[in-house]
C-alpha positions as CSV (number, residue, x, y, z in Angstrom):
1,M,-20.5,-29.0,-4.0
2,T,-20.4,-28.1,-7.7
3,E,-23.3,-28.6,-10.0
4,E,-22.9,-30.9,-12.9
5,P,-22.7,-29.2,-16.3
6,V,-26.0,-28.8,-18.0
7,K,-26.4,-30.4,-21.4
8,I,-28.4,-28.6,-24.1
9,C,-30.3,-30.5,-26.7
10,K,-32.7,-29.4,-29.5
11,N,-36.4,-29.6,-28.9
12,G,-38.3,-32.0,-31.1
13,R,-40.6,-29.3,-32.6
14,R,-40.2,-28.7,-36.4
15,S,-41.9,-25.3,-36.4
16,R,-39.1,-23.7,-34.3
17,P,-35.8,-25.4,-35.0
18,K,-33.8,-22.8,-33.0
19,H,-35.8,-23.4,-29.8
20,L,-33.6,-25.1,-27.2
21,K,-34.5,-26.8,-24.0
22,I,-32.4,-28.1,-21.1
23,C,-31.9,-31.8,-21.0
24,L,-30.5,-33.0,-17.7
25,M,-29.2,-36.5,-17.0
26,Y,-31.8,-38.6,-15.2
27,A,-32.3,-42.2,-14.1
28,I,-35.1,-44.5,-13.0
29,V,-34.0,-46.2,-9.9
30,E,-35.6,-48.8,-7.6
31,I,-35.4,-47.8,-3.9
32,A,-37.0,-49.9,-1.2
33,G,-39.4,-51.6,-3.7
34,Q,-40.5,-48.4,-5.4
35,Q,-39.4,-46.8,-8.6
36,F,-38.3,-43.1,-8.7
37,K,-37.2,-40.8,-11.5
38,V,-34.2,-38.9,-10.1
39,E,-31.8,-36.2,-11.3
40,A,-28.7,-34.9,-9.6
41,G,-29.7,-32.5,-6.9
42,N,-33.2,-33.8,-6.3
43,E,-34.5,-34.3,-2.7
44,I,-37.0,-37.1,-2.4
45,F,-38.8,-39.0,0.3
46,V,-38.5,-42.8,0.2
47,Q,-39.6,-45.7,2.5
48,R,-37.6,-45.9,5.7
49,L,-34.0,-46.9,5.2
50,A,-31.7,-48.3,7.9
51,D,-29.0,-45.7,7.3
52,A,-28.4,-42.8,9.7
53,K,-28.6,-39.1,9.1
54,G,-25.6,-37.9,7.0
55,A,-24.7,-41.3,5.7
56,D,-23.8,-41.8,2.0
57,V,-25.8,-44.5,0.2
58,E,-25.6,-46.1,-3.2
59,F,-28.4,-47.7,-5.2
60,G,-27.4,-50.2,-7.8
61,K,-30.9,-51.2,-9.0
62,V,-30.9,-48.6,-11.9
63,L,-33.6,-49.5,-14.5
64,L,-32.9,-46.6,-17.0
65,V,-30.3,-43.9,-17.6
66,A,-30.7,-41.0,-20.0
67,D,-28.2,-38.2,-20.5
68,G,-29.9,-36.1,-23.2
69,K,-28.3,-37.9,-26.1
70,A,-28.6,-41.6,-25.4
71,V,-30.9,-43.8,-23.3
72,K,-29.7,-47.0,-21.7
73,V,-32.4,-49.4,-20.6
74,G,-31.5,-52.3,-18.4
75,T,-32.7,-55.9,-18.6
76,P,-33.8,-55.6,-15.7
77,Y,-30.9,-53.4,-14.5
78,V,-28.3,-51.3,-16.2
79,E,-24.9,-52.8,-15.6
80,G,-22.4,-50.5,-13.9
81,A,-24.9,-47.8,-13.2
82,V,-25.0,-46.4,-9.7
83,V,-27.0,-43.6,-8.0
84,K,-25.2,-42.0,-5.1
85,A,-27.2,-40.2,-2.4
86,T,-26.9,-38.7,1.1
87,V,-29.5,-39.2,3.9
88,L,-30.8,-35.8,5.0
89,D,-33.4,-36.9,7.5
90,D,-33.9,-40.4,8.8
91,D,-37.0,-39.7,10.8
92,A,-39.4,-37.8,8.5
93,K,-43.1,-38.4,8.6
94,A,-45.6,-38.4,5.7
95,D,-48.9,-36.5,5.8
96,K,-51.5,-38.0,8.1
97,V,-54.0,-40.5,6.6
98,L,-57.3,-40.7,8.4
99,V,-59.1,-44.0,8.5
100,F,-62.9,-43.7,9.3
101,K,-65.1,-46.7,9.9
102,K,-68.8,-46.6,10.3
103,I,-71.6,-49.1,10.5
104,R,-74.8,-47.4,9.7
105,R,-77.8,-47.5,11.9
106,K,-75.8,-49.2,14.7
107,G,-74.2,-46.2,16.3
108,F,-70.6,-47.4,15.5
109,Q,-68.0,-44.8,14.4
110,K,-64.3,-45.1,14.7
111,L,-61.6,-42.6,13.6
112,N,-58.0,-43.6,13.4
113,G,-55.0,-41.8,12.1
114,H,-51.7,-43.0,10.6
115,R,-48.4,-41.3,9.6
116,Q,-45.9,-43.3,7.6
117,K,-42.2,-42.9,8.6
118,L,-40.0,-41.9,5.7
119,T,-36.4,-41.1,4.9
120,K,-35.4,-37.9,3.0
121,I,-32.5,-38.3,0.7
122,K,-30.6,-36.0,-1.7
123,I,-29.3,-37.4,-5.0
124,N,-25.7,-36.4,-5.5
125,E,-24.6,-38.2,-8.6
126,I,-25.7,-40.6,-11.3
127,A,-22.8,-42.7,-12.4
């Protein structure tokens, strides 16, 4: 796949007007009840999705889109904006969270562990 062209914009500092920084297109998208800031090419872990490995998915709940020049903010969602992604791994696991319970002076101790199941996706395009 080809990378999207990188847009260049001026930095807001007045002391160095020639200083440039890279401004990529990004979006704030709601996936499985959580909000993520995504750019094209990002790989992120989200709550478990029903799609299989290698499937293409689209997320229409886009809250904000910025392309370096203009920012579109939705009320609550931006109309016509879609984030396209590919499922890389549908059976990933998060880090283990240890749950330790203790009642003092009673000899009660209990240790339990939990690993949340996640889905790893790669953001292909913000349209």
